[in-house]
C-alpha positions in Angstrom: -101.1 -139.7 -88.8 -100.7 -141.0 -92.8 -100.2 -138.9 -95.0 -104.0 -139.7 -96.5 -105.1 -139.0 -92.9 -103.7 -136.0 -92.9 -105.0 -134.7 -95.9 -108.3 -135.7 -94.9 -108.1 -133.6 -91.7 -107.0 -130.3 -94.0 -110.3 -131.2 -96.1 -112.4 -131.6 -92.8 -111.2 -128.2 -92.3 -112.0 -126.3 -95.7 -115.3 -128.2 -95.6 -116.0 -126.5 -92.4 -114.8 -123.1 -94.0 -116.9 -123.3 -96.8 -119.8 -123.5 -94.4 -118.8 -120.9 -92.2 -118.2 -118.5 -94.9 -121.5 -118.8 -96.8 -123.6 -115.4 -96.7 -127.0 -115.2 -94.2 -125.3 -117.1 -91.2 -125.8 -115.0 -88.3 -124.0 -114.4 -85.0 -124.6 -113.2 -81.8 -125.1 -108.8 -82.1 -124.2 -108.8 -78.1 -126.9 -107.2 -77.1 -127.2 -106.1 -73.2 -129.9 -105.0 -71.3 -131.4 -101.7 -71.6 -130.7 -99.7 -69.3 -127.6 -101.1 -68.7 -124.4 -98.5 -69.5 -122.2 -99.6 -72.2 -118.5 -99.7 -72.3 -117.1 -99.6 -76.2 -113.2 -100.4 -76.0 -111.1 -98.1 -78.1 -107.7 -99.3 -79.9 -106.1 -95.4 -80.4 -103.3 -95.1 -83.6 -101.4 -91.9 -83.7 -99.3 -90.8 -86.3 -95.7 -90.0 -86.0 -97.0 -86.0 -87.5 -99.6 -85.7 -84.3 -97.1 -86.8 -81.8 -94.7 -84.5 -82.8 -97.0 -82.1 -80.8 -95.0 -81.6 -77.2 -98.5 -83.2 -75.0 -99.8 -85.2 -77.9 -101.0 -87.7 -75.3 -102.9 -85.7 -72.9 -104.3 -84.1 -76.0 -105.6 -87.3 -76.9 -106.6 -89.1 -73.4 -108.6 -85.7 -72.8 -110.5 -85.4 -75.8 -111.5 -89.2 -75.5 -112.7 -88.6 -71.9 -115.1 -85.5 -72.8 -116.3 -87.5 -75.7 -117.0 -90.3 -73.5 -118.9 -88.2 -70.7 -120.7 -86.6 -73.8 -122.0 -90.1 -74.7 -122.3 -91.1 -71.2 -124.7 -88.5 -70.3 -127.3 -89.1 -72.9 -127.0 -92.8 -74.6 -125.2 -94.3 -71.1 -122.5 -95.2 -73.7 -118.8 -95.0 -72.5 -115.7 -95.2 -74.6 -112.4 -97.0 -72.5 -109.2 -96.4 -74.0 -108.2 -100.2 -74.0 -104.6 -99.6 -76.0 -102.9 -96.9 -77.2 -100.3 -97.5 -80.2 -98.1 -95.1 -82.9 -99.1 -95.8 -86.7 -96.9 -94.9 -89.3 -99.3 -93.1 -91.5 -98.9 -92.9 -95.0 -97.7 -90.0 -96.5 -98.8 -89.8 -100.0 -102.3 -90.3 -99.3 -104.4 -87.8 -101.2 -107.8 -87.9 -99.5 -108.7 -88.6 -95.5 -110.6 -91.8 -97.0 -107.3 -93.0 -98.5 -105.4 -92.7 -94.8 -108.2 -94.3 -93.4 -107.9 -97.0 -95.5 -104.1 -96.8 -94.1 -104.9 -96.8 -90.6 -107.2 -100.0 -91.1 -104.7 -101.8 -93.3 -101.7 -101.0 -90.2 -103.8 -101.1 -87.5 -105.0 -104.4 -86.5 -108.7 -104.2 -84.3 -108.2 -107.7 -82.7 -110.9 -107.8 -80.1 -111.7 -104.2 -79.1 -114.7 -102.5 -80.6 -113.3 -99.5 -82.6 -110.1 -98.0 -83.9 -109.7 -94.2 -83.8 -106.9 -93.1 -85.7 -105.6 -89.3 -84.9 -103.2 -87.7 -87.8 -101.9 -84.8 -87.6 -101.1 -84.5 -91.6 -103.2 -82.0 -93.7 -102.9 -81.1 -97.2 -105.6 -79.0 -99.5 -107.0 -82.5 -100.6 -108.2 -83.3 -97.0 -111.5 -81.8 -97.3 -112.6 -83.2 -94.4 -111.9 -83.3 -90.7 -112.5 -86.6 -89.6 -114.2 -89.6 -91.9 -115.7 -93.1 -90.7 -116.5 -96.3 -91.6 -119.8 -97.6 -90.0 -119.4 -101.1 -91.4 -115.9 -101.5 -90.3 -115.9 -99.9 -86.9 -113.0 -97.4 -87.6 -113.1 -93.4 -87.1 -110.4 -91.0 -88.5 -109.8 -87.6 -87.2 -107.0 -84.6 -88.0 -106.1 -83.0 -85.5 -107.5 -79.5 -85.0 -107.0 -76.4 -83.2 -108.3 -75.3 -80.6 -108.5 -78.6 -78.9 -112.8 -78.3 -78.6 -113.0 -78.5 -82.4 -111.6 -81.8 -82.6 -113.6 -83.0 -79.8 -117.0 -82.1 -81.8 -115.9 -83.7 -85.0 -114.9 -86.9 -83.1 -118.4 -86.6 -81.6 -119.8 -86.9 -85.0 -117.5 -89.3 -86.7 -118.8 -91.9 -83.3 -122.2 -90.7 -84.4 -122.0 -92.2 -88.1 -120.6 -95.7 -86.0 -123.7 -95.8 -84.0 -125.8 -95.0 -87.4 -125.8 -91.4 -87.7 -125.6 -89.6 -90.9 -124.8 -86.0 -92.2 -127.4 -83.9 -91.7 -128.8 -80.0 -92.8 -129.5 -79.3 -89.0 -127.6 -76.3 -87.5 -126.3 -76.8 -83.9 -126.7 -80.8 -84.1 -123.6 -82.8 -83.9 -124.2 -84.3 -87.4 -124.8 -81.2 -88.7 -122.6 -81.3 -92.3 -121.9 -77.5 -92.1 -119.7 -77.8 -89.3 -121.1 -80.0 -85.9 -122.6 -78.3 -83.2 -122.8 -79.2 -79.5 -126.0 -81.5 -79.0 -127.7 -84.5 -80.5 -130.9 -83.5 -82.6 -134.1 -85.5 -81.8 -133.5 -87.7 -84.9 -130.3 -88.6 -84.4 -130.7 -89.7 -80.8 -133.5 -91.8 -82.3 -130.9 -93.5 -84.5 -127.7 -94.2 -81.8 -130.5 -95.4 -79.7 -131.5 -98.1 -82.3 -127.7 -98.8 -82.6 -126.6 -98.6 -78.8 -126.1 -102.4 -78.9 -125.0 -102.6 -82.8 -121.8 -105.0 -82.9 -118.9 -103.7 -83.7 -116.6 -107.0 -85.4 -116.0 -106.0 -89.1 -116.6 -109.8 -89.9 -120.4 -108.8 -88.9 -123.7 -106.6 -89.6 -124.1 -103.9 -87.1 -127.5 -104.0 -86.6 -129.7 -107.5 -85.7 -132.7 -108.2 -87.8 -134.9 -107.5 -85.7 -133.4 -103.9 -85.8 -133.6 -103.7 -89.1 -137.2 -102.2 -89.6 -137.0 -99.1 -87.2 -133.7 -98.4 -88.6 -135.6 -98.2 -92.0 -138.1 -96.1 -91.0 -136.4 -93.8 -89.1 -134.4 -93.4 -92.5 -137.1 -93.0 -94.1 -139.4 -90.8 -91.9 -136.6 -88.0 -91.8 -135.9 -88.4 -95.8 -139.7 -87.4 -96.0 -138.7 -83.4 -95.0 -136.7 -83.6 -98.4 -133.6 -81.2 -97.2 -131.1 -82.7 -99.7 -129.9 -85.0 -97.2 -128.0 -87.7 -99.1 -126.3 -89.3 -96.3 -129.9 -91.2 -95.9 -130.0 -92.7 -99.2 -126.5 -94.4 -98.7 -127.6 -95.7 -95.4 -131.1 -96.5 -96.4 -129.1 -98.5 -99.2 -126.9 -100.4 -97.2 -130.1 -101.7 -95.1 -131.7 -102.9 -98.0 -128.5 -104.8 -99.4 -128.6 -107.0 -95.9 -131.9 -107.1 -95.7 -132.3 -109.0 -99.4 -134.6 -106.0 -101.1 -132.1 -105.0 -103.9 -134.1 -103.2 -106.2 -135.2 -100.9 -103.2 -131.1 -100.3 -102.9 -130.5 -99.3 -106.0 -133.4 -97.1 -106.4 -131.8 -95.4 -103.3 -128.6 -95.0 -105.2 -130.4 -94.1 -108.3 -131.6 -91.4 -107.0 -128.5 -90.0 -105.6 -127.6 -89.9 -109.2 -130.3 -88.3 -110.8 -129.3 -85.9 -108.1 -125.9 -85.3 -109.2 -124.6 -86.9 -105.6 -121.9 -89.3 -107.8 -120.2 -90.5 -104.7 -118.3 -93.7 -104.7 -120.2 -95.7 -102.0 -122.7 -95.3 -105.0 -120.8 -97.8 -107.4 -119.9 -100.9 -104.6 -123.7 -100.7 -103.1 -124.9 -100.8 -107.1 -122.1 -103.4 -107.3 -122.9 -105.7 -104.9 -126.8 -105.0 -105.6 -126.4 -106.3 -109.6 -124.4 -109.5 -108.4 -126.4 -110.5 -105.9 -129.8 -110.1 -108.0 -127.5 -112.7 -110.3 -125.8 -110.1 -113.0 -122.0 -110.3 -112.2 -121.5 -108.3 -114.9 -123.1 -105.3 -114.7 -122.0 -105.5 -111.1 -118.6 -105.4 -112.5 -118.9 -102.2 -114.3 -120.2 -100.6 -111.3 -116.8 -101.6 -109.2 -114.7 -99.9 -112.2 -116.8 -97.0 -111.6 -115.5 -96.7 -108.2 -112.1 -97.3 -108.9 -112.2 -94.5 -111.4 -113.1 -92.2 -108.6 -111.5 -94.2 -105.5 -108.4 -96.6 -104.5 -107.3 -98.0 -101.7 -110.4 -99.7 -100.6 -110.3 -103.3 -99.5 -113.6 -104.0 -100.6 -113.8 -103.5 -103.6 -111.3 -105.8 -104.7 -112.9 -108.5 -102.8 -116.3 -107.8 -104.3 -114.4 -107.8 -107.9 -113.6 -111.4 -106.4 -117.1 -112.5 -105.9 -118.2 -111.4 -109.3 -115.2 -113.0 -111.2 -115.8 -115.9 -109.6 -119.6 -116.5 -110.1 -118.2 -115.6 -113.8 -115.7 -118.9 -114.0 -112.5 -116.2 -114.2 -110.9 -117.8 -111.5 -107.3 -116.8 -112.0 -108.4 -113.2 -112.5 -110.9 -113.3 -109.0 -107.6 -114.8 -107.3 -105.5 -111.8 -108.3 -108.8 -109.7 -106.4 -108.9 -111.2 -103.5 -104.9 -110.7 -103.1 -105.5 -107.1 -104.1 -107.8 -107.1 -101.0 -105.2 -108.9 -98.5 -102.7 -106.8 -99.6 -104.7 -103.8 -98.8 -105.6 -105.2 -95.4 -103.7 -107.9 -94.2 -106.3 -108.3 -91.4 -109.4 -108.9 -94.1 -110.3 -112.9 -92.4 -113.4 -113.0 -95.4 -110.5 -112.6 -98.3 -108.6 -115.2 -97.3 -111.5 -117.2 -96.3 -112.5 -116.6 -100.5 -109.1 -117.5 -101.7 -108.7 -120.7 -99.7 -112.5 -121.8 -101.5 -111.3 -120.6 -104.6 -108.7 -122.5 -104.3 -110.6 -125.9 -103.2 -112.5 -125.5 -106.0 -109.2 -125.8 -108.2 -108.2 -129.3 -105.8 -105.1 -127.3 -105.4 -105.2 -128.3 -101.2 -102.3 -126.9 -99.7 -102.9 -123.3 -101.4 -106.3 -123.9 -100.0 -105.3 -124.8 -96.6 -103.1 -122.1 -96.2 -105.9 -119.3 -96.5 -108.2 -121.1 -94.5 -106.0 -121.4 -91.8 -105.0 -117.7 -92.2 -108.8 -116.8 -92.1 -109.3 -118.2 -88.8 -106.0 -116.9 -87.2 -107.4 -113.8 -87.6 -110.9 -114.4 -87.0 -111.6 -117.6 -85.0 -115.4 -117.1 -85.0 -115.6 -117.0 -88.1 -118.6 -119.0 -88.3 -120.2 -116.5 -86.8 -119.3 -114.2 -90.1 -122.2 -112.1 -91.3 -122.7 -110.4 -94.7 -121.7 -107.0 -94.6 -121.2 -104.7 -97.2 -118.2 -105.8 -98.1 -119.7 -109.0 -98.9 
């Protein structure tokens, strides 16, 4: 092949990439027939502090098996460990959320459904026993004694992956003050809606035909006025995907007015303002997020998009590079780097990043707009 022909082929690849990463392209959410048991595949990562315990392996396997039985009895959902891997966790992470981002950047999900991290770390700033990322299919749980308490926390965090939110509901597995043993009626409804959710971090969890049903369930629960502000975040996330940006902003502003100054609010506000055509206002929201939290690759990805909208390509490149530095498996950040370099007619760099994106996620054509997109 001539050099000119080779370059034409490379540009064809890039043009294909540009088509693949446009917002709104949607894939098959992997729906299963009603009534069929669903098996969710796990990559379980255990850090060095947890592995210092003599019987750590049996402890992890027992916890997963008990949790799987719990979900199977009520929802026909089983959890199956496909890989059990070591994880060298970051010792300087000051919060569980930062430790979760460390897990995401070091343990590649691949074609499995969920990454579950177990950590033996503890410090006074770890105010949570577990954390979960609904849009990114990742969970982190601290080692707790007795083992039954760790089991309840893992059930709680998996509940978040199936759309559950923190509730004021004593006895419920989703009770914010401490998880109980049972699934309350609302949580059971939400898990049923999310039962066949998509787990790829490049896709939105729910297909469009489930958005309205999920939103109505959250709104009905919110009408009880119990100060369960996770409902606002869940609704705002859905509204972003539905294109109802003013509604997403309203949910966030309602939280702020109530004194709920959570970092997640600002990333949602930023995305909503940027999609409404105000990238400058979006950047201000992202900066508010960064005052409260760091280590989240999606914030830098979204800053990159807003900066591109403002014609600030050099600054956007820095943000995209920061995103992939924090998470080397962030295919959409690599694809957006390729797009910027293509616009700058820097073909070699564009090809490099486009190929990297496809190596990570060969089916990027099915990519959806998520909270990070």
